[in-house]
PLY file of the C-alpha trace (Angstrom):
ply
format ascii 1.0
element vertex 264
property float x
property float y
property float z
element edge 263
property int vertex1
property int vertex2
end_header
0.03 -57.29 41.70
-3.09 -55.68 40.34
-4.86 -54.49 43.52
-2.87 -55.76 46.51
-3.94 -54.88 49.99
-1.98 -52.40 52.04
0.34 -53.71 54.70
3.32 -52.99 56.88
6.50 -51.58 55.40
8.98 -54.22 54.27
11.99 -55.44 56.16
13.75 -56.07 52.84
14.42 -53.16 50.51
15.82 -53.03 47.01
17.65 -50.35 45.12
15.62 -48.66 42.41
17.63 -48.69 39.20
18.01 -45.89 36.69
17.30 -47.50 33.32
16.27 -45.96 30.02
12.50 -46.58 29.98
10.69 -47.65 26.83
8.56 -44.86 25.29
5.29 -46.33 26.60
6.76 -46.54 30.11
7.86 -42.92 29.96
4.45 -41.83 28.62
2.65 -43.68 31.42
4.88 -43.29 34.44
7.21 -40.33 33.97
5.82 -37.63 31.67
2.40 -37.25 33.37
4.04 -36.52 36.71
5.86 -33.56 35.19
2.50 -32.05 34.19
-0.45 -30.53 35.99
-0.59 -27.15 37.67
2.41 -26.96 39.92
1.76 -26.26 43.58
5.23 -26.90 44.94
8.57 -27.85 43.41
11.45 -28.59 45.73
14.67 -30.47 45.09
13.17 -33.90 45.72
9.42 -33.23 46.07
6.99 -31.98 43.43
3.26 -31.49 44.02
0.79 -30.57 41.28
-2.95 -30.74 40.75
-4.78 -31.85 37.64
-8.30 -30.91 36.54
-8.94 -34.33 34.98
-7.51 -37.06 37.20
-7.85 -40.67 36.15
-10.94 -42.30 37.61
-10.24 -43.55 41.12
-6.83 -41.89 41.21
-7.48 -38.57 42.95
-3.98 -38.95 44.41
-0.98 -40.52 42.71
2.40 -40.66 44.42
5.34 -41.64 42.24
8.65 -42.36 43.96
11.74 -42.22 41.74
15.49 -42.09 42.47
15.35 -38.35 41.75
12.57 -37.74 44.25
8.81 -37.88 44.76
6.24 -36.50 42.31
2.59 -36.20 43.31
-0.54 -35.53 41.26
-3.76 -34.67 43.06
-7.22 -33.62 41.95
-8.29 -30.03 42.55
-10.56 -31.26 45.37
-7.69 -33.03 47.13
-5.49 -29.97 46.68
-7.91 -27.93 48.78
-7.83 -30.32 51.74
-6.22 -28.93 54.86
-2.46 -29.31 54.83
-2.10 -30.62 51.27
-0.90 -27.40 49.60
1.38 -26.71 52.54
3.14 -30.08 52.28
6.87 -29.89 51.63
7.58 -33.64 51.71
5.91 -36.96 51.05
5.62 -37.55 54.79
3.75 -34.27 55.31
1.46 -35.00 52.37
0.61 -38.46 53.64
-0.13 -37.04 57.09
-2.54 -34.52 55.54
-4.26 -37.26 53.52
-4.60 -39.47 56.58
-6.07 -36.58 58.57
-8.63 -36.13 55.78
-9.62 -39.80 55.98
-8.00 -40.84 52.70
-6.55 -44.35 52.96
-3.78 -45.18 50.52
-3.33 -48.60 48.97
0.37 -48.90 49.82
3.09 -48.42 47.24
3.78 -50.86 44.42
7.14 -51.42 42.80
7.00 -50.69 39.07
9.12 -53.39 37.43
10.16 -53.45 33.75
12.65 -55.35 31.62
15.77 -53.51 30.44
16.48 -53.77 26.71
19.20 -56.41 27.04
16.93 -58.66 29.09
14.08 -58.20 26.60
16.34 -59.50 23.84
17.18 -62.55 25.94
13.52 -63.23 26.68
12.54 -62.95 23.02
15.29 -65.36 21.98
14.40 -68.06 24.52
11.66 -70.69 24.43
8.92 -71.26 26.98
9.69 -73.89 29.61
8.48 -77.35 28.48
6.03 -77.66 31.38
4.40 -74.29 30.59
1.71 -73.68 27.99
-1.01 -71.21 27.16
-4.39 -71.94 28.76
-7.67 -71.71 26.85
-11.38 -72.09 27.54
-10.86 -75.85 27.16
-8.89 -75.76 30.42
-11.80 -74.41 32.45
-12.11 -77.51 34.63
-8.39 -77.63 35.35
-8.33 -73.93 36.14
-11.34 -74.06 38.45
-9.77 -76.94 40.39
-6.50 -74.99 40.60
-8.19 -71.85 41.96
-10.17 -73.92 44.48
-6.89 -75.32 45.81
-5.22 -71.92 46.23
-5.57 -69.69 49.32
-8.39 -67.19 48.81
-6.20 -64.21 49.74
-3.62 -65.22 47.12
-6.34 -65.58 44.48
-7.67 -62.11 45.24
-4.22 -60.54 45.17
-3.01 -62.18 41.97
-6.27 -61.60 40.06
-5.58 -64.29 37.48
-8.69 -65.29 35.53
-9.05 -67.65 32.59
-10.86 -65.12 30.38
-8.16 -62.46 30.63
-6.08 -61.31 27.64
-3.53 -64.13 27.84
-3.12 -66.87 30.46
-0.31 -69.40 30.88
-0.14 -72.37 33.21
2.67 -74.51 34.65
2.08 -78.23 35.13
3.48 -80.97 37.34
2.42 -83.95 35.29
-1.29 -83.42 34.65
-1.70 -81.09 37.64
-1.94 -77.34 37.08
0.26 -75.91 39.83
0.70 -72.27 38.78
-1.06 -69.85 36.48
-0.43 -66.29 35.39
-2.07 -63.74 33.17
-1.32 -60.49 31.41
-3.77 -57.80 30.41
-3.52 -54.19 29.24
-2.82 -52.00 32.25
-5.39 -49.45 31.13
-7.71 -49.12 28.17
-5.70 -48.69 24.96
-2.46 -49.11 26.94
0.51 -50.99 25.50
1.65 -51.98 28.98
0.88 -55.64 29.75
0.31 -55.99 33.50
1.45 -59.41 34.73
0.06 -61.40 37.66
0.90 -64.94 38.77
-0.45 -67.44 41.31
1.28 -70.64 42.52
-0.09 -73.34 44.79
1.74 -73.22 48.17
2.83 -76.86 47.79
4.69 -76.06 44.56
6.39 -72.78 45.41
10.13 -72.38 45.17
10.36 -74.71 42.15
10.62 -72.08 39.40
7.04 -72.37 38.15
6.15 -68.71 38.70
9.33 -67.49 37.02
8.69 -69.74 34.00
5.18 -68.30 33.68
6.30 -64.69 34.08
8.86 -65.16 31.30
6.30 -66.85 29.04
3.89 -63.97 29.58
6.63 -61.40 28.98
7.66 -63.21 25.80
4.08 -63.24 24.52
3.55 -59.57 25.39
6.74 -58.52 23.58
5.75 -60.54 20.51
2.40 -58.72 20.46
4.01 -55.28 20.73
3.36 -54.75 24.44
5.76 -53.77 27.19
5.71 -56.27 30.11
4.98 -54.63 33.44
5.22 -56.34 36.82
3.85 -54.65 39.95
3.94 -55.79 43.54
3.78 -54.23 46.96
7.01 -53.29 48.69
6.55 -55.79 51.51
5.76 -58.70 49.19
9.27 -60.09 49.40
8.62 -63.28 47.44
7.08 -61.30 44.58
9.98 -58.84 44.56
12.43 -61.74 44.37
10.41 -63.30 41.53
10.57 -60.06 39.54
14.32 -59.69 40.11
15.08 -63.31 39.20
13.03 -62.88 36.03
15.28 -59.97 35.04
12.93 -57.09 35.87
14.21 -53.87 37.42
12.20 -51.39 39.48
12.03 -47.87 38.01
10.17 -46.54 41.04
7.10 -46.92 43.23
3.47 -45.86 42.78
0.76 -45.36 45.36
-2.93 -44.44 44.98
-5.96 -44.42 47.29
-7.72 -47.69 48.01
-10.73 -48.24 45.73
-13.92 -46.73 47.11
-16.43 -49.21 48.46
-19.58 -49.67 46.43
-22.37 -47.66 48.07
-25.00 -50.14 46.88
-23.13 -53.02 48.50
-22.92 -51.05 51.74
-26.69 -50.49 51.67
-27.30 -54.19 51.04
-25.15 -55.10 54.01
-27.17 -52.73 56.21
0 1
1 2
2 3
3 4
4 5
5 6
6 7
7 8
8 9
9 10
10 11
11 12
12 13
13 14
14 15
15 16
16 17
17 18
18 19
19 20
20 21
21 22
22 23
23 24
24 25
25 26
26 27
27 28
28 29
29 30
30 31
31 32
32 33
33 34
34 35
35 36
36 37
37 38
38 39
39 40
40 41
41 42
42 43
43 44
44 45
45 46
46 47
47 48
48 49
49 50
50 51
51 52
52 53
53 54
54 55
55 56
56 57
57 58
58 59
59 60
60 61
61 62
62 63
63 64
64 65
65 66
66 67
67 68
68 69
69 70
70 71
71 72
72 73
73 74
74 75
75 76
76 77
77 78
78 79
79 80
80 81
81 82
82 83
83 84
84 85
85 86
86 87
87 88
88 89
89 90
90 91
91 92
92 93
93 94
94 95
95 96
96 97
97 98
98 99
99 100
100 101
101 102
102 103
103 104
104 105
105 106
106 107
107 108
108 109
109 110
110 111
111 112
112 113
113 114
114 115
115 116
116 117
117 118
118 119
119 120
120 121
121 122
122 123
123 124
124 125
125 126
126 127
127 128
128 129
129 130
130 131
131 132
132 133
133 134
134 135
135 136
136 137
137 138
138 139
139 140
140 141
141 142
142 143
143 144
144 145
145 146
146 147
147 148
148 149
149 150
150 151
151 152
152 153
153 154
154 155
155 156
156 157
157 158
158 159
159 160
160 161
161 162
162 163
163 164
164 165
165 166
166 167
167 168
168 169
169 170
170 171
171 172
172 173
173 174
174 175
175 176
176 177
177 178
178 179
179 180
180 181
181 182
182 183
183 184
184 185
185 186
186 187
187 188
188 189
189 190
190 191
191 192
192 193
193 194
194 195
195 196
196 197
197 198
198 199
199 200
200 201
201 202
202 203
203 204
204 205
205 206
206 207
207 208
208 209
209 210
210 211
211 212
212 213
213 214
214 215
215 216
216 217
217 218
218 219
219 220
220 221
221 222
222 223
223 224
224 225
225 226
226 227
227 228
228 229
229 230
230 231
231 232
232 233
233 234
234 235
235 236
236 237
237 238
238 239
239 240
240 241
241 242
242 243
243 244
244 245
245 246
246 247
247 248
248 249
249 250
250 251
251 252
252 253
253 254
254 255
255 256
256 257
257 258
258 259
259 260
260 261
261 262
262 263
């Protein structure tokens, strides 16, 4: 999901598939990691630094079937042990020693071309519809009924780019949203939240497909991210027809200094 919390490594693993990525996927997730000023290039490990890292992403670790590619800011590159790293494990050890806490890797899931054609050709499930501002009361009641940790992880809000809901009668039991992954990006990042009492009934999958269908119709590429140990989310992505092209890890967001002062 959008900003999941770090956790233990998963017991269940999946095979990352080599698919032909859409141009926007390649431009976002593959080409940038071949750039920067190269520090080290081994058979399965590449380390480079960039003068203009994306805000909040002083370290980016991309895991692909061909190996690991890392982009770091110039400041991170000068930390003890970073330039000397010859593997992902050594790099992570150097970052940990420097007090840099990583978020924990996300799978990067996308739809292969054949699956995109199937999604476009299908209709939304009959119990799924787009939510609007008129559904504010329903949505607030839904969020109040969901576990707080799930709400934080899914980050589904009614005022986001597009929101769909799944209903059991008049009850909103699942909701999902899509929004541009970054400013001016044509990747539509998907998140979904289901009430615990209604999980395992296909609601989340129906919403994910509705969001993917809408994104494709609007010229966006559906993107689904989840942490490696989030087994239920991985299964949801796979059952929706998504394939992982790799994994991505960045540092945890920095805490707001003003909030820290207020707490003191």
